[in-house]
ZAMARGU-4260 file (C-alpha; in steps of 0.2 Angstrom, whole numbers, plus 5000, padded with zeros to 4 digits):
<rodrens>
0) 5000/5000/5000 | 5014/5012/5004 | 5022/5008/4987 | 5006/5012/4979 | 5003/5028/4988
5) 5021/5034/4984 | 5018/5030/4965 | 5002/5039/4965 | 5011/5055/4972 | 5024/5053/4959
10) 5012/5051/4945 | 5002/5066/4951 | 5018/5076/4951 | 5022/5071/4933 | 5004/5076/4927
15) 5006/5093/4936 | 5020/5097/4924 | 5006/5103/4912 | 5011/5092/4897 | 5003/5077/4890
20) 5011/5060/4894 | 5008/5044/4884 | 5003/5029/4894 | 5020/5021/4888 | 5030/5036/4894
25) 5022/5035/4911 | 5024/5016/4913 | 5042/5018/4909 | 5045/5032/4921 | 5036/5023/4935
30) 5043/5006/4932 | 5025/4998/4930 | 5014/4991/4916 | 5002/5002/4906 | 4988/4993/4914
35) 4994/4998/4931 | 4995/5016/4925 | 4977/5015/4920 | 4972/5009/4937 | 4982/5023/4946
40) 4974/5036/4934 | 4957/5029/4940 | 4962/5031/4958 | 4967/5049/4955 | 4950/5053/4948
45) 4942/5045/4963 | 4952/5057/4974 | 4945/5072/4964 | 4959/5075/4951 | 4952/5078/4933
50) 4964/5067/4923 | 4960/5068/4904 | 4963/5054/4893 | 4964/5055/4874 | 4963/5039/4864
55) 4973/5033/4849 | 4992/5031/4846 | 4995/5050/4848 | 4984/5051/4864 | 4989/5052/4882
60) 4985/5058/4899 | 4984/5076/4905 | 4979/5084/4921 | 4964/5096/4917 | 4954/5109/4927
65) 4941/5103/4939 | 4926/5110/4948 | 4935/5110/4964 | 4953/5113/4969 | 4962/5096/4973
70) 4978/5095/4984 | 4993/5101/4974 | 5011/5095/4975 | 5025/5108/4975 | 5044/5106/4974
75) 5055/5115/4986 | 5057/5131/4975 | 5039/5131/4971 | 5034/5130/4989 | 5046/5144/4994
80) 5040/5155/4980 | 5022/5153/4985 | 5025/5156/5003 | 5035/5172/4999 | 5022/5178/4987
85) 5008/5175/5000 | 5017/5184/5014 | 5021/5199/5002 | 5003/5200/4997 | 4997/5199/5015
90) 5008/5215/5019 | 5004/5225/5003 | 4987/5231/5008 | 4979/5225/4992 | 4960/5226/4995
95) 4952/5209/4999 | 4967/5199/4998 | 4976/5202/5014 | 4966/5191/5025 | 4965/5177/5013
100) 4983/5177/5010 | 4986/5175/5029 | 4975/5160/5030 | 4983/5152/5015 | 5000/5156/5022
105) 4996/5148/5039 | 4991/5132/5030 | 5006/5131/5020 | 5019/5135/5034 | 5011/5122/5045
110) 5017/5108/5033 | 5033/5116/5027 | 5048/5105/5031 | 5060/5114/5043 | 5073/5117/5029
115) 5060/5126/5018 | 5053/5136/5033 | 5071/5143/5036 | 5073/5148/5018 | 5056/5157/5018
120) 5060/5165/5035 | 5077/5171/5029 | 5070/5179/5013 | 5057/5188/5022 | 5067/5193/5037
125) 5081/5201/5027 | 5070/5209/5014 | 5065/5228/5015 | 5050/5233/5004 | 5051/5248/4993
130) 5034/5251/4987 | 5027/5257/4970 | 5033/5253/4953 | 5028/5245/4937 | 5028/5228/4930
135) 5044/5217/4933 | 5057/5222/4920 | 5070/5208/4923 | 5066/5191/4931 | 5076/5186/4946
140) 5081/5168/4950 | 5072/5163/4966 | 5087/5152/4971 | 5098/5167/4970 | 5087/5177/4981
145) 5086/5164/4995 | 5105/5161/4994 | 5108/5180/4996 | 5095/5180/5011 | 5104/5166/5019
150) 5121/5175/5018 | 5113/5191/5025 | 5105/5181/5039 | 5121/5171/5043 | 5133/5186/5041
155) 5143/5177/5028 | 5153/5185/5014 | 5147/5184/4997 | 5157/5181/4981 | 5149/5185/4964
160) 5151/5191/4947 | 5142/5207/4943 | 5137/5215/4926 | 5137/5234/4925 | 5123/5244/4916
165) 5135/5244/4901 | 5137/5225/4902 | 5155/5225/4909 | 5158/5210/4921 | 5168/5212/4937
170) 5171/5200/4952 | 5165/5207/4969 | 5167/5201/4987 | 5154/5209/4999 | 5147/5208/5016
175) 5128/5207/5012 | 5116/5217/5023 | 5099/5217/5016 | 5088/5214/5001 | 5077/5228/4995
180) 5062/5224/4984 | 5051/5235/4973 | 5038/5229/4961 | 5050/5230/4947 | 5067/5225/4954
185) 5077/5217/4969 | 5092/5226/4976 | 5106/5220/4988 | 5113/5232/5000 | 5131/5227/5005
190) 5148/5233/5011 | 5160/5231/4996 | 5176/5224/5004 | 5188/5229/4990 | 5181/5246/4988
195) 5178/5249/5006 | 5161/5257/5005 | 5142/5253/5005 | 5136/5248/4987 | 5119/5244/4980
200) 5118/5230/4967 | 5104/5224/4956 | 5100/5206/4960 | 5096/5201/4942 | 5114/5206/4938
205) 5122/5195/4952 | 5129/5178/4948 | 5135/5170/4965 | 5152/5162/4964 | 5154/5150/4979
210) 5162/5145/4990 | 5157/5160/5001 | 5163/5166/5018 | 5171/5169/5030 | 5159/5175/5043
215) 5159/5194/5047 | 5153/5205/5061 | 5139/5215/5054 | 5142/5234/5052 | 5130/5248/5055
220) 5119/5250/5040 | 5122/5266/5029 | 5104/5272/5033 | 5090/5268/5045 | 5078/5268/5031
225) 5086/5257/5018 | 5071/5259/5006 | 5074/5277/5005 | 5093/5274/5004 | 5091/5263/4989
230) 5078/5275/4981 | 5090/5289/4982 | 5104/5279/4975 | 5095/5273/4960 | 5084/5288/4956
235) 5096/5302/4960 | 5114/5299/4966 | 5118/5288/4951 | 5116/5303/4939 | 5127/5318/4935
240) 5112/5330/4935 | 5100/5333/4949 | 5085/5343/4952 | 5072/5348/4965 | 5054/5353/4959
245) 5038/5357/4968 | 5024/5347/4961 | 5007/5356/4964 | 4998/5340/4969 | 4996/5331/4986
250) 5010/5318/4990 | 4998/5304/4989 | 4993/5308/4971 | 5011/5311/4966 | 5016/5294/4974
255) 5003/5285/4963 | 5012/5292/4947 | 5030/5291/4952 | 5039/5276/4958 | 5053/5276/4971
260) 5066/5271/4958 | 5061/5287/4948 | 5063/5300/4962 | 5061/5304/4980 | 5045/5312/4986
265) 5041/5322/5002 | 5026/5332/5007 | 5026/5351/5006 | 5010/5355/5014 | 4993/5347/5010
270) 4992/5352/4992 | 5010/5350/4986 | 5025/5339/4987 | 5044/5340/4983 | 5052/5329/4970
275) 5071/5326/4970 | 5077/5316/4955 | 5092/5313/4943 | 5095/5312/4925 | 5110/5311/4912
280) 5107/5330/4908 | 5095/5344/4910 | 5085/5341/4894 | 5082/5323/4899 | 5077/5330/4916
285) 5063/5341/4907 | 5056/5325/4899 | 5057/5316/4915 | 5047/5330/4925 | 5034/5332/4911
290) 5031/5314/4911 | 5024/5315/4928 | 5009/5324/4920 | 5006/5336/4935 | 5009/5355/4936
295) 5026/5360/4944 | 5038/5374/4948 | 5057/5372/4947 | 5066/5375/4964 | 5084/5370/4958
300) 5094/5371/4948 | 5089/5388/4940 | 5097/5383/4924 | 5083/5370/4922 | 5071/5385/4918
305) 5081/5390/4903 | 5081/5373/4896 | 5062/5372/4899 | 5061/5388/4888 | 5071/5381/4874
310) 5061/5365/4874 | 5045/5376/4874 | 5052/5386/4859 | 5055/5371/4849 | 5038/5364/4853
315) 5030/5380/4848 | 5040/5380/4832 | 5034/5362/4828 | 5016/5367/4831 | 5018/5382/4820
320) 5025/5371/4806 | 5011/5358/4808 | 4998/5372/4807 | 5005/5378/4790 | 5002/5395/4782
325) 4987/5405/4788 | 4972/5410/4778 | 4976/5423/4764 | 4995/5420/4765 | 5007/5414/4751
</rodrens>
């Protein structure tokens, strides 16, 4: 009976791979006869799993959608991903999903093996959320995230290859401190051993190169608010040109339009807020500010106003050319 149950679980795991298997393939993988595969499929159907079968030489078995949700089998990485996603959803204040996420997370964590519970706990304990942002731009390997979280938790040096924005590769050795996540990207805040300073690294550009170590004594972090620290680094400090403008809308409205990776916002009374951001040059800065879609006034640098005038003149000239000669001319 134990052997049969184990085989059923393995069969279910194979069918959940979302592909069609022939009876011969399943029999070979499971080490049984096609007749035994048919009996096992019938048992799965009795348990509520909708296994579809197509006849003929080109047919096979495939797990379909049913009227009710049957139990699912998750591998280690899938279980960690689901648990982290549920915990993130529970804390994001998404209407109608928080309480449901907590219930589902409680059920999952109750049956997680200790090794997986430690992975989930490390990833959540050593991650700082930086809210707002657009859709994910670059996928991140969950295994890399959990590896970095473990090294943060255990205060163990990390060795990795890093790709710059221009695609240049370099070898780094750092003392990892925290992961900071947005809805677009993940960042690692770490002390760079060779450069003797705090650095922020995009996780999607990190390729770990173990063995890691040795252990280290954690340093005082570069800021109390690491989300603000990373926001400033990726939106302002990384650029040669900086600006400060007053947006003539409340902070809450501006925050719905501008992500932390695009600029730093702070309240300026009830009906306005301050935006600090960076850009490669002042003309790009004008475009960046205009893309916010809200009225504004420049606080600094004063040279930005002159660039705005030049852009305005070019736009006026373009509109005049588009309009063509007026009536009675020519």
